[in-house]
KOLPA-995427 format. One record per atom (N, C-alpha, C): x, y, z negated; residue in one letter. Coordinates in steps of 0.2 Angstrom, whole numbers, plus 5000, padded with zeros to 4 digits. Atoms other than C-alpha are relative to their C-alpha. Layout:
<lozas>
XYZa ...
</lozas>
This chain:
<lozas>
500349934999x 497951944751x 499849994995x 500650005005x 497151984734x 499350025000x 500549985001x 495752044729x 499950074999x 499949944999x 496052214728x 500250025003x 499650014995x 497052214742x 499650005006x 500450004994x 495552164752x 499450045001x 500549965002x 494352274742x 500550085005x 499649935001x 495652444748x 499949985009x 499949994993x 495752364767x 499250025000x 500649984999x 493852364768x 499850084998x 500149935002x 493652534760x 500150075007x 499649964995x 494852594773x 499550005006x 500250034993x 493752514788x 499450045000x 500649975005x 492052584779x 500250075001x 500049885002x 492852784777x 500150015008x 499749984992x 493752764795x 499350015004x 500750014992x 492252704806x 499750054996x 500649965004x 491052814794x 500250075005x 499749954998x 492252964798x 500150035009x 499750034993x 492552914817x 499150035003x 500750014998x 490452874822x 499850074998x 500349955003x 490053024809x 499950055007x 499549964995x 491053154821x 499549985006x 500350014994x 490353064835x 499250015001x 500649995001x 488653074832x 499950065001x 500249895000x 488553254829x 500050045005x 500149994990x 489253284845x 499550025004x 500750034995x 487753204853x 499650074997x 500449965007x 486653314837x 499950085003x 499649924998x 487553484842x 499850015007x 500349994992x 487353484860x 499349995000x 500850024996x 485553414861x 499650074996x 500249985002x 484953534846x 500150095004x 499749914996x 485953704857x 499750015005x 500250014992x 484853634873x 499449994999x 500850015001x 483253644861x 499749955003x 500050055002x 483153454860x 499950014995x 500150035006x 482353354847x 500249945000x 499450045004x 483353264837x 499749974994x 500550025002x 482453144828x 500149974992x 499650025004x 483553044819x 500749984999x 499850014998x 485253044814x 500349954992x 499750055005x 486152884805x 500549995000x 499350045002x 487952834800x 499549944995x 500050075002x 487752674799x 499349965002x 500750014995x 486252564807x 499849954994x 500750005004x 484652504798x 500449934999x 500449965002x 484252434785x 500450064997x 499949935006x 484252614776x 500149994994x 499850015005x 485152614762x 499550104997x 500549955005x 484352824758x 500150055008x 500049974993x 483852954771x 499650074995x 500549925001x 483153154770x 499650035007x 500149954995x 482153244781x 499950075000x 499849895003x 482853454783x 499649995008x 500249974995x 481753504797x 499649925007x 500450054997x 481353394813x 500549924998x 499850064999x 482653274809x 500149964992x 499850005007x 483053154796x 500749965002x 498850024998x 484953124793x 500049924990x 500050035003x 485152954787x 500849954999x 499550045001x 486352814780x 499949944999x 500150034999x 486252644785x 500549944996x 499950045003x 486752464776x 500549985002x 499450044994x 488052404792x 500350055001x 499649974999x 489252524791x 500650015007x 499650004995x 490052484808x 499850035008x 500349944998x 489152634816x 499650035002x 500249955001x 488052744820x 499550035006x 500649984993x 486452824832x 499550084996x 500749944997x 485552974837x 499749995004x 500750034997x 483952954840x 499750085003x 499949924999x 483753114852x 499149975006x 500850014998x 481553144859x 500249975008x 499850054994x 481353064876x 500850005004x 499450034997x 482952984879x 500149905000x 499650075000x 483252794885x 500649984998x 499550015005x 484252734872x 500049934998x 500250095002x 484452564860x 499750014997x 500749995006x 482652604849x 499849975007x 500550024994x 481952584868x 499449994999x 500849985001x 480552654863x 499450045005x 500349964993x 479452644879x 499350024997x 500549964998x 477952704871x 500250085002x 500149955000x 478352864868x 500450035009x 500050004992x 479252864887x 499549995003x 500550024999x 477652814893x 499650085001x 500549945001x 476952974888x 500450075005x 499649944995x 477053154899x 500550034998x 499549955002x 478653244896x 500050064995x 500049955004x 478753364884x 500550055000x 499549964997x 479853524886x 500549984994x 499350025003x 480953464870x 500549945002x 499850054999x 481253334875x 500950005004x 499550034995x 482953234884x 500049995008x 500350024993x 482053204901x 499850055004x 500249925001x 481453374900x 500750055004x 499549955000x 483153464901x 500449985006x 499550044993x 484153474918x 500649974998x 499650065000x 485353364922x 500750044996x 499449985003x 486953464917x 500150024993x 500149985009x 486353504900x 500149924997x 499950035002x 486053344899x 500549935000x 499450005001x 487653294903x 500649994995x 499749975005x 488453394890x 499949974993x 500550045006x 487453304878x 500349944999x 499750074999x 488153134884x 500750024997x 499149995000x 490053194884x 499850024992x 499949945003x 489753284868x 500549964993x 499950035004x 490153154856x 501149965002x 499250004999x 491653094865x 500650075000x 499749945002x 492253284868x 500249994991x 499649985007x 492353284847x 500349934996x 499650055004x 492953114845x 500850025003x 499550024995x 494453174856x 500550064999x 499549935007x 494653354845x 500149994996x 499550055006x 494853254832x 500649975000x 499150014999x 496253144837x 500050055000x 499549954998x 496953294843x 500250044992x 499849975006x 496653384828x 500649964993x 499550085005x 497353224813x 500750025005x 499250004997x 498853234828x 500550044999x 499649955002x 499253394825x 500250024994x 500150005005x 498953404808x 500749934998x 499650055001x 500153244803x 500650045004x 499349984995x 501453314817x 500450064997x 499849955005x 501553474805x 500250014994x 500049995007x 501453424789x 500849944996x 499650045000x 502453264790x 500649995005x 499949984994x 503353294807x 500249925002x 499950074998x 504153124815x 500449954997x 499550075004x 505152964805x 500449975007x 499850054997x 506152894817x 500549935001x 499650015000x 507452764818x 500649985005x 499649984996x 508852814827x 500249925007x 499750054996x 509552664843x 500850014997x 499249985002x 511352714836x 500049974994x 499550025008x 511052664817x 499649905003x 500150064999x 510252474826x 500549995004x 499350015000x 511752474835x 500649984999x 499350025004x 512852454823x 499949934998x 499950085004x 512252274818x 500149975008x 500350034996x 511252244835x 499549994999x 500750025000x 509552174838x 500149915002x 500550085001x 508552004834x 499650005004x 500450044993x 507851904848x 499649964999x 500750035002x 506351824845x 499949955004x 500050064993x 506051664858x 499950055006x 500249984993x 505051794870x 500550055005x 499349944998x 506551904870x 500749955005x 499550054997x 507951744872x 499749955006x 500350044993x 506651664888x 500250045004x 499849964994x 507151824898x 500950024998x 499350015000x 509051814893x 500150064996x 499649955007x 509351944877x 500049974995x 499650035005x 510251864866x 500350044991x 499649975008x 510751904845x 500650065002x 499449984999x 511752054844x 500050045006x 500049934993x 511552124861x 499550084995x 500349924999x 511452344860x 499850035005x 500449954995x 510352444867x 500150065002x 499849954995x 510852554881x 499550075003x 500549994996x 509352594891x 499849984999x 500650045000x 507752574894x 499550005006x 500349974992x 506852584912x 500850045000x 499649954996x 508552664917x 500350064996x 500049965004x 508552794903x 500450004994x 499650015005x 509652824889x 499450014993x 500350015008x 508852814872x 499950014994x 499449985004x 509052894857x 499349974992x 500350005005x 507352844847x 499749925001x 499750064999x 507352654844x 499349975002x 500450025000x 505352654845x 499950015008x 500149984994x 505552714863x 500249915005x 499850064997x 506252514867x 499249975002x 500450014997x 504352484869x 499550015004x 500449994994x 503752564883x 500149965005x 500250054996x 504152424892x 499349955002x 500350015001x 502952334885x 499249985004x 500649974997x 501452414896x 500250015010x 499850004993x 502452434911x 500149945004x 499950084990x 502552314930x 500950025000x 499550004997x 504452344931x 500450024995x 499649965008x 505252384913x 500649955002x 499450024999x 507152344915x 500550014991x 499850015006x 508152324897x 500850015004x 499450034999x 510052394898x 500449994991x 499650015006x 511152304885x 500949995000x 499449974999x 512952314880x 500049924997x 499850085001x 513652104876x 500550005000x 498950005000x 515552114870x 500050075003x 499949934998x 516052234881x 499649995005x 500450014993x 514852194896x 499450024999x 500549974999x 513652304902x 499449945003x 500550044995x 511952204908x 499450024998x 500849974999x 510152244913x 499649915003x 500250025001x 508852134909x 499450015001x 500850005000x 507052114919x 499450024997x 500650025004x 505552134909x 499349985004x 500650034995x 504252004916x 499250074998x 500649975001x 502452114917x 499649964996x 500650065001x 501751944907x 500050044990x 499749995009x 502752024889x 499550014999x 500649985005x 501152064882x 499849964997x 500350045002x 500551924881x 500449954997x 499650065007x 501851824872x 500250044998x 499949965006x 502151964859x 499450024998x 500649985002x 500451974857x 499849914994x 500350055004x 500251784851x 500250024993x 500050005007x 500251764832x 500849984997x 499450015003x 502151784823x 500350005006x 499149984993x 503251804840x 500250045000x 499249964998x 503751964844x 500450005005x 499550004994x 505052024856x 500750014997x 499249995005x 506552104846x 500050034993x 499849965008x 506952184829x 500650024999x 499550005001x 508252274823x 500349964995x 500050035007x 509352174811x 500250034994x 500149965005x 509052204795x 500249964992x 499850015009x 509952184777x 499449994999x 500750025007x 508852124761x 500449984995x 500150035008x 508552104743x 499549994999x 500750025002x 507352034734x 499650024998x 500349955003x 505952144730x 499449954993x 500550075004x 504452044725x 500149954999x 500050075002x 504351894717x 499349985001x 500750004998x 502751814722x 499849934994x 499950025006x 502051734706x 499649895006x 500250084998x 501851514707x 500549985005x 499550004992x 503251524721x 500749954996x 499350045003x 504851404721x 500550074999x 499749974997x 505551564722x 500250034991x 500249965007x 505351644703x 500149944996x 499750075005x 505351444695x 500750015002x 499350025000x 506951444701x 500550064998x 499649975002x 507651604693x 500050075004x 499949934996x 507751734707x 499550054998x 500449935001x 507451904702x 499850065004x 500349954995x 506852074709x 500950055000x 499349945002x 508552174717x 500549985000x 499450015000x 509552034716x 500449985012x 499449994993x 510752024734x 500149925001x 499850065000x 510851834740x 500450005006x 499549984997x 512351824750x 500349945003x 500050064996x 512551644755x 499749965000x 500650044998x 511351494761x 500549945001x 499550054999x 512051334758x 500950015000x 499249964997x 513851414759x 500350035004x 500049974994x 513551494774x 499950054995x 500049935003x 513851684771x 499250035005x 500949984998x 511851774775x 500250084998x 500449944998x 511851944780x 499450035002x 500649964999x 510352004787x 499449935001x 500450065001x 508751914784x 499449985006x 500150034995x 508451864803x 500049915000x 499750055001x 509651734801x 499749954995x 500150055005x 509251694782x 499149965003x 500750044997x 507351654789x 500249925005x 499950064997x 507951544802x 500349924996x 499650065007x 509151434787x 499349984998x 500850045004x 507351414777x 499549985007x 500450054995x 506251344792x 500749955007x 499750014998x 507851244797x 499949934993x 500150015007x 507351174778x 499849984996x 500650015006x 505951134775x 499849954997x 499950035005x 505651064761x 500249944997x 499450025004x 507051034756x 500350054995x 499849955003x 508051124742x 501050025004x 499649954995x 509351254751x 500450024994x 499749965006x 510751324735x 500150065006x 499749904996x 510951524738x 500250024991x 499349965004x 512451624731x 499550064998x 500149965002x 511751764722x 500050044996x 499649945005x 512451934719x 499350044994x 500649975004x 511551994703x 500650054996x 499349935003x 512552164694x 500649975000x 499550044996x 514152104694x 500349925000x 500050115000x 513951894693x 499750015006x 500250044994x 513851794707x 499549934997x 500350045001x 512651674703x 499849955004x 500350054994x 512151484713x 499549954995x 500749975001x 510351494711x 499649915006x 500250074999x 509651294719x 499250035001x 500749985000x 507751334725x 499649965008x 500350054995x 506451214735x 499950035006x 500549984993x 505951254755x 499349954999x 500650034997x 504151244756x 499849965008x 500150024995x 503251164770x 499950055007x 499849964996x 503251314779x 500350055003x 499049984998x 505251374779x 499850064994x 499849965005x 504751494763x 500249984995x 499750015007x 505351504745x 499550064997x 500549945003x 504051654740x 500350064998x 499649924999x 504851824741x 499950075004x 499949954993x 504551994748x 500650045000x 499349984999x 506152084754x 499950045002x 499949944999x 506552254753x 500349995005x 499449984994x 507452284769x 500250045004x 499749944995x 508552384779x 500250064998x 499949955002x 509252474768x 500750065002x 499349984999x 510952514776x 499750055009x 500449974996x 509552604791x 499850044999x 500349955001x 509552754790x 499550055006x 500749984994x 507952844798x 500250085001x 500249954996x 507952994805x 499350065000x 500749984996x 506453134807x 499950075001x 500049954995x 505953264818x 499450054996x 500649965003x 504953414812x 500050065003x 500349934995x 503953544819x 499550054997x 500449945002x 503353734817x 499449975004x 500650015000x 501353754816x 499950005010x 500049994992x 501453814836x 500349945005x 499550064999x 502753654838x 499549945002x 500650034999x 501153544832x 499849995007x 500650024995x 500053574845x 500149985005x 499950034995x 500853524860x 500149934999x 500050075003x 501453374852x 499649984998x 500950055003x 499953314843x 499650005007x 500350004993x 499153334860x 500449965003x 499850054994x 500353234870x 499849924994x 500250095004x 500253084857x 499149984999x 500550034999x 498353084857x 500050005007x 500450004994x 498053084875x 500949945001x 499750075001x 499552934875x 499749954998x 500350075001x 498552834867x 499549985005x 500550014993x 497252844881x 500449975007x 499550064990x 498552804897x 500349964997x 499950075000x 499152684884x 499449955001x 500450044998x 497452594885x 499950025006x 499950004995x 497252634901x 500549935006x 499750064997x 498852534907x 500049924997x 500450065006x 498152394893x 499449965007x 500550034996x 496752394905x 500249985007x 499850024995x 497652384921x 500249925000x 499750075003x 498452234914x 499849955000x 500750075002x 497052144910x 499749985007x 500450034993x 496352154928x 500249985003x 499450044995x 498052114936x 500349924998x 499950054998x 497851954928x 500749984992x 499749995003x 499452014917x 500050004993x 500250015006x 498552004900x 499749975000x 500750045001x 497351904893x 499650034994x 500249985007x 496051984885x 499850004993x 500050005011x 495951904868x 500749994998x 499449965008x 497851964864x 499850065003x 500249945000x 497152124867x 499350014997x 500850005003x 495152114861x 500250004991x 500050045008x 494852114842x 499450054997x 500549975001x 493552164832x 500050044991x 499849935006x 493552274812x 500549964997x 499550035004x 494352134807x 500850025002x 499649984999x 495852174816x 500450064999x 499949915000x 495552374813x 500149994991x 499950025007x 495552304794x 500850004998x 499149995001x 497452244795x 500450045003x 499949935000x 497852384803x 500350034994x 499949975003x 497652484789x 500149974993x 499750065002x 498252344778x 499950034994x 500249985009x 498052344757x 500150024998x 499549945003x 499052474753x 499750065001x 500349944997x 497952654755x 500650045000x 499549935000x 499352774762x 499850065005x 500349924995x 498552944768x 500349985009x 499449994994x 500052954783x 499549955004x 500450054995x 499452784789x 499449985002x 500949984999x 497552814786x 499950045004x 500249944995x 497552974795x 500350005008x 499750034995x 498752894809x 499549985005x 500250064997x 497752744812x 499050025004x 500949984997x 495852854812x 500350075006x 500149934995x 496652994825x 500149965003x 499850064993x 497252824837x 499349995002x 500650025000x 495552764833x 499650035003x 500449954999x 494552924836x 500049995008x 499649994993x 495452934854x 499649925005x 500050034997x 495452754858x 499050005001x 500650005000x 493452764854x 499750075004x 500149964994x 493152914866x 500249955007x 499950054994x 493952804879x 499549955001x 500750094997x 492752634877x 499550055001x 501149995001x 491152754876x 500450065008x 499849944993x 491852844892x 499949955007x 500450054998x 491452664899x 499650015006x 500749994995x 490452654914x 499449955000x 500550044999x 489352534906x 499350014996x 500749995004x 487452534901x 500150004993x 499849985007x 487052574884x 500850074995x 499449935003x 488652694882x 500250055004x 499749924998x 489052874884x 500249995008x 500050024991x 489952804902x 499450005004x 500450044997x 488452714907x 499750065003x 500549945000x 487352874905x 500250065006x 499749974995x 488652984913x 500050005009x 500050014991x 488652884930x 499550015001x 501049984997x 486752904931x 499950075002x 500149925000x 486953084926x 500350035005x 499749964995x 488353114941x 499449995005x 500550014994x 487253024952x 499250045002x 500550005001x 485653094949x 500150095004x 499849934999x 486753284949x 500349995009x 499650014992x 487653224968x 499349995005x 500550014996x 486153154975x 498850034999x 500749945001x 484753254967x 499249945000x 500650045002x 483653084964x 500250004992x 500250045007x 483253034945x 499949934999x 500050085004x 483552844940x 499250024997x 500350045003x 481752794937x 500349994992x 500150005008x 481252774916x 500249945002x 500150034997x 480852614921x 501149955002x 499450034999x 482652564931x 500850014991x 499550005007x 483452654915x 499849934995x 500050065003x 482752534903x 500349935001x 499450064999x 483452384910x 500549995001x 499250005001x 485152444912x 500050014993x 500050025009x 484852484893x 500249944999x 499950095004x 484552294890x 500649995002x 499350064995x 486052234903x 500550034995x 499849985000x 486952344896x 500049984988x 500050015006x 486752304877x 500249924999x 499550065000x 487152124882x 500650004998x 499450014999x 488552164887x 500450024994x 499549995009x 489252244869x 499949964998x 500250045005x 488352124862x 500649925002x 499550044997x 489551984872x 500650034998x 499349985000x 491052084870x 500249994993x 500350005004x 490352114852x 500549934996x 500050065002x 490251914848x 501049965004x 499649984996x 491851904860x 500949994994x 499649985004x 492952004849x 500049984993x 500050015007x 492451934831x 500449945002x 500050084999x 492551754838x 501050015001x 499349994996x 494451814845x 500550014991x 499549995010x 495051874823x 500049945001x 500050065004x 494351724818x 500449945003x 499450054995x 495351614831x 500750024996x 499249985006x 496851724824x 500249974994x 499850015005x 496651694809x 500249914997x 500150054999x 496351514811x 500949945004x 499750034996x 497751484823x 500650014998x 
</lozas>
């Protein structure tokens, strides 16, 4: 990835997280001010402070570390650990002086706004862009390509997909429904024979590993972009060339072409290339990684369809897609607790987020991922971990049910424990990302 791509990716991460953190903390602040609580600080980003402005009782600021933010509400045990203020007598404008139901709404305010943001973005994207999808009928013209994890359970190259979990599907994306399930099945057509393949509950571990994957449509291809100083451009390949044979064997699909390259690492292969009306023979050296150095244009023969929605139709559809993100998170957590999925294969940090945004700025992709992350942020913040909103919610529900308020000392210690847990999770996630880079 070049420096421009890295800068674009970084800019998307910073903007996306700033939007999500900003609306989350805004939810807390608006609720707090509505109930007459004093909000001392509202910050996007963590200190050191780049700039700030005092407006009324609240200082609004931007921090130099753009991977979070916070709201400082008077009289609340939070990450600031302001024990000096908490040692003083409660004041009417403080968080701790308000009824438990009001404090509960304040703590849920950020989560609620993140959910609303996610729904709004999904509704907008559904209405404006519709839903592009790849029909299974298109994929089944040539069948699927089975990666190593698929071959292990009996799927073969060229199989055609009939059903997923016993239900006939039209959208190829629905084949992924088995990833988070426990008793998934594929019904496949192999030649004239219909077979059923059981999907192991540990499948997600297999496909989460770097470059493993599961199944793909078989893609025809052409040469698109040539990489500088690599074998393909030195051998004379040009953009829009069609590679029709390698070492005398006909090649149609990119996956099979890649297999032959990997079988010939550090060797010279002979390509037959169609360029306009000419058929050329081009020898090219394969490197030690099994590549020759070009980016393919894939799947020109696979025709996608687009579902369009009116604005009224976009509302329930966008809402469904929003909450599906949360349901998928719940299913993934269930797999982790059942030890069907390793946490190391599912947790990532801002490096994973950056990779998902990608090195090219595409507004549809940016908004789609931001919408998804908004729902993920809401879900993660609702986890009952002290220092997260969900931890505060648990203590407030206990107070409302029992009529007994936990002591400030207990809340302070719980906050410390929660911060240690979150710090450990952050270190684990960042370490995971670094490990994946060098794996």
